[in-house]
C-alpha positions in Angstrom: 156.2 79.4 54.5 157.8 77.1 57.1 156.3 79.2 59.9 152.9 79.0 58.2 153.0 75.2 57.9 154.2 74.9 61.5 151.3 77.1 62.7 148.8 75.1 60.7 150.1 71.8 62.1 149.9 73.1 65.7 146.4 74.4 65.1 145.3 71.1 63.7 146.8 69.2 66.6 144.8 71.5 69.0 141.6 70.8 67.1 142.1 67.0 67.1 143.0 67.1 70.8 139.9 68.9 71.7 137.3 66.6 73.4 133.6 66.3 72.7 130.9 67.9 74.8 130.0 71.4 75.6 131.9 72.1 78.8 134.0 75.1 79.4 133.9 78.0 81.8 132.7 81.5 81.4 135.6 83.6 80.1 137.4 80.6 78.6 136.8 78.1 75.8 133.2 76.9 75.8 133.8 73.3 74.9 134.6 71.7 71.6 133.7 68.9 69.2 135.3 65.8 67.9 138.1 66.6 65.4 136.1 64.9 62.6 133.7 67.8 62.6 136.4 70.1 61.3 138.9 69.9 58.5 141.9 72.1 57.9 144.5 72.3 55.2 147.9 70.8 55.9 149.4 72.7 53.0 148.6 76.3 53.9 147.0 78.3 56.6 143.4 78.0 55.7 140.4 78.4 58.0 139.0 75.4 59.9 135.7 74.7 58.1 132.9 74.0 60.6 130.6 71.4 59.3 127.0 72.2 60.1 126.0 68.8 58.7 128.1 67.0 61.4 127.0 69.3 64.2 123.4 68.9 63.2 123.8 65.1 63.2 124.9 65.3 66.8 122.0 67.6 67.8 119.5 65.2 66.1 121.0 62.3 67.9 120.4 64.1 71.2 116.9 65.0 70.2 116.2 61.4 69.1 117.4 60.1 72.5 115.1 62.6 74.2 112.1 61.6 72.1 112.7 57.9 72.9 113.0 58.7 76.6 109.8 60.7 76.4 107.9 58.0 74.7 109.3 55.3 77.0 107.9 57.3 79.9 104.4 56.8 78.5 103.9 59.8 76.4 103.0 59.9 72.7 105.6 61.0 70.2 105.9 64.8 69.8 103.9 66.2 66.8 104.9 69.1 64.6 102.4 70.9 62.4 103.7 73.1 59.5 101.5 75.5 57.6 102.6 76.3 54.1 100.8 79.1 52.1 101.3 79.4 48.4 103.5 77.6 46.0 106.9 79.2 46.6 109.5 76.6 45.6 112.1 77.4 48.3 109.4 77.3 51.0 108.3 73.9 49.7 111.9 72.7 50.0 112.2 74.0 53.6 109.0 72.3 54.6 110.1 69.0 53.1 113.4 69.3 54.9 111.7 69.9 58.2 109.2 67.0 57.9 112.1 64.7 56.9 114.2 65.8 59.9 111.2 65.2 62.2 110.8 61.6 60.9 114.5 61.0 61.5 114.3 61.9 65.3 110.9 60.2 65.9 108.7 63.3 65.7 105.5 63.0 63.8 104.5 65.8 61.5 101.8 67.1 59.2 101.9 69.8 56.6 98.8 72.0 56.2 98.9 73.6 52.7 96.8 76.6 51.6 96.7 78.5 48.3 98.4 81.9 48.1 94.9 83.4 47.7 93.9 82.3 51.3 92.5 85.2 53.3 94.1 86.3 56.5 91.0 85.3 58.4 91.0 81.8 57.0 94.7 81.4 57.9 94.3 82.7 61.4 91.3 80.3 61.9 93.6 77.4 60.9 96.3 78.5 63.3 93.7 78.8 66.2 92.4 75.3 65.4 96.0 73.9 65.6 96.6 75.9 68.8 93.6 74.2 70.4 94.5 70.7 69.1 96.0 68.7 72.0 97.7 66.4 69.5 99.8 69.3 68.1 102.9 70.2 70.2 104.8 72.4 67.8 103.4 74.7 65.2 105.0 77.0 62.6 103.9 78.9 59.6 106.5 78.8 56.9 107.5 82.4 56.0 107.2 84.4 53.9 103.4 84.6 53.6 101.6 86.5 50.7 101.7 90.3 50.8 98.0 90.6 51.7 98.6 88.7 55.0 100.1 90.5 58.0 103.1 88.5 59.0 103.3 89.8 62.5 99.6 88.9 63.1 100.3 85.4 61.9 103.4 85.0 64.2 101.5 86.3 67.2 98.5 84.0 66.5 100.6 80.9 67.2 100.4 80.3 71.0 103.8 80.8 72.7 103.9 77.3 74.1 103.7 75.8 70.5 105.8 78.5 68.8 108.8 76.4 67.7 109.9 79.2 65.4 110.3 81.5 68.4 108.6 84.4 66.6 105.7 85.2 69.0 106.1 88.6 70.6 106.2 86.9 74.1 109.1 84.7 73.1 110.9 87.6 71.5 110.4 89.7 74.6 111.6 86.9 76.9 114.7 86.5 74.8 115.4 90.3 75.1 115.0 90.1 78.9 117.5 87.2 79.2 114.7 84.8 80.2 114.2 81.2 79.0 112.2 81.2 75.8 111.6 79.3 72.6 114.6 80.6 70.7 114.3 81.2 66.9 115.9 78.2 65.2 118.5 80.0 63.1 119.9 82.2 65.9 119.9 79.2 68.2 121.8 77.3 65.5 124.4 80.0 65.3 124.8 80.0 69.0 125.1 76.2 69.1 127.7 76.2 66.3 129.9 78.6 68.4 129.4 76.6 71.6 130.2 73.2 70.0 133.1 74.5 68.0 134.7 75.9 71.1 134.6 79.5 69.9 134.8 81.7 73.0 132.5 84.8 72.9 133.3 86.2 76.3 134.7 89.7 75.9 135.0 89.2 72.1 134.2 91.8 69.5 131.4 90.6 67.2 129.8 92.1 64.1 126.4 91.0 63.0 125.6 92.1 59.5 121.8 92.2 59.3 119.1 93.4 61.6 116.1 91.3 60.8 113.8 90.6 63.7 113.9 86.9 63.0 117.7 86.4 62.5 120.1 89.4 63.0 118.5 90.9 66.1 118.1 87.6 68.0 121.7 86.6 67.2 122.9 89.9 68.6 120.8 89.5 71.7 122.1 86.0 72.4 125.7 87.1 72.0 125.8 90.4 73.9 123.7 89.5 77.0 125.0 88.4 80.4 126.2 84.8 80.7 125.1 84.6 84.3 121.4 85.3 83.6 118.5 82.9 83.4 119.0 82.6 79.7 122.8 82.7 79.5 124.3 85.1 76.9 127.7 85.3 75.3 129.1 88.4 77.0 130.4 89.7 73.7 130.6 93.3 72.5 128.3 93.4 69.5 128.0 95.8 66.6 125.0 95.5 64.3 125.2 96.7 60.7 122.5 96.9 58.1 121.6 97.9 54.5 122.4 101.5 55.2 125.9 100.9 56.6 128.4 102.0 54.0 130.6 99.2 52.9 133.7 100.9 53.9 132.3 101.4 57.4 131.3 97.8 57.4 134.9 96.9 56.6 136.2 99.1 59.4 133.9 97.1 61.8 134.7 93.6 60.5 138.5 94.2 60.5 138.2 94.7 64.3 136.0 91.8 64.9 136.9 88.4 66.4 133.6 86.9 65.2 131.7 88.1 62.0 128.2 86.8 61.5 126.8 87.5 58.0 123.0 87.6 57.7 122.5 90.4 55.2 121.2 88.5 52.2 123.8 89.9 49.8 125.9 87.3 47.9 129.6 87.6 48.5 129.3 90.8 50.6 132.2 89.8 52.9 135.5 89.5 51.1 139.0 88.5 52.3 140.2 92.1 52.7 137.4 92.8 55.2 138.4 90.0 57.7 140.8 90.1 60.5 143.3 87.2 60.3 142.2 84.3 62.5 138.6 85.6 62.9 135.6 83.2 63.1 133.2 83.8 60.2 129.6 82.4 60.4 127.7 82.7 57.1 123.9 82.7 57.6 123.2 84.0 54.1 121.3 81.8 51.7 121.2 83.3 48.2 120.2 81.7 44.9 122.4 82.9 42.1 122.9 81.7 38.5 126.3 80.0 38.0 127.8 81.7 34.9 129.7 78.5 34.0 126.7 76.2 34.0 123.7 78.5 33.7 122.1 76.7 36.7 121.0 78.2 40.0 123.1 77.4 43.0 123.2 78.5 46.7 125.8 80.9 47.9 126.2 82.7 51.2 127.0 86.3 52.1 130.7 85.4 52.3 133.2 85.0 49.5 134.1 81.6 50.9 137.2 80.7 48.8 138.8 84.1 49.5 137.8 84.4 53.2 138.8 80.9 54.1 142.5 81.9 53.4 142.3 84.6 56.1 139.8 83.4 58.7 140.5 81.0 61.5 137.1 79.3 61.4 134.3 79.5 58.7 131.0 77.9 57.9 130.1 76.9 54.4 127.0 77.5 52.4 125.3 75.1 51.9 126.2 72.8 54.8 126.7 75.3 57.6 124.0 77.1 59.4 121.1 75.6 57.4 121.3 72.1 58.8 121.7 73.4 62.3 118.5 75.6 61.9 116.5 72.5 61.1 118.1 70.5 64.0 117.3 73.3 66.5 113.7 73.3 65.3 113.5 69.6 66.2 114.9 70.4 69.6 112.2 73.2 70.1 109.5 70.7 69.1 110.6 68.3 71.8 110.8 71.1 74.4 107.2 72.1 73.4 106.0 68.5 73.8 107.6 68.3 77.3 106.2 71.7 78.2 109.7 72.5 79.4 109.1 76.3 79.3 106.7 77.9 81.7 104.9 81.0 80.6 
């Protein structure tokens, strides 16, 4: 017990001594954040809990500074258009969070709502109109869309320069070729968390649980690609698992991993016995479950947080982890779109 307390105190001192900024060299630590971003237990060896709320606040402050500089240079404020189809409650919440975040950083926004019965042709016509609108810098269609609408057709209808979700096939292709692109906001948020938390990825073993084209695949691409390329990658050795990976096999992979990223959409899938001591665990999962004690719905991740935090070295919570960073990275993408920072 004395050894455990000593190790915890030393770990905490290292965290508090770590400076702000994103410095660091390839092959070593890639920067850190102010110690206030983390908290650790002084009583037992628990994981450092990475606050996505605090990190997102820092990103928003940077975007807000960028917006002010842009406007001061004589440009209008960036404008984000969000298209919402149907009456899905979670989607309404996500859209509201995005428009609120835009207001906080000085980005104007509009929400275009259409009923779930809207035809694909009508939806595509709306997207084309917003593509052609010079007053719209960033454009996204809140997913999912109704079953009768082809999601891929919708994503590819948004012009790449305004595609702040990073879902257009051109942006996906550039990502896969290590070229600069509009990165999908959630994978970009995961990347930013690792960078700002000083979690080295160079030469590390990473497991990404989930192979979706919008989350799991882009995260894996960001982490395994070459750090010296145009769009620098993480130089990690990445294993991707999915719904057909047997749980015992998943456990074999995660026990060897330095970093585990859970994006499977299965509540509590990763348990303490599946985690290597000291590993970094990033929980991307957002699952609504009914709390048996209260009978009310609540958000949980793909990680058994209370169990895993006693084994891991770093962990993100749900809520308050990847979610706020996703919205913050969307704001950054909107500013980039307004500045036309990416050349296609």
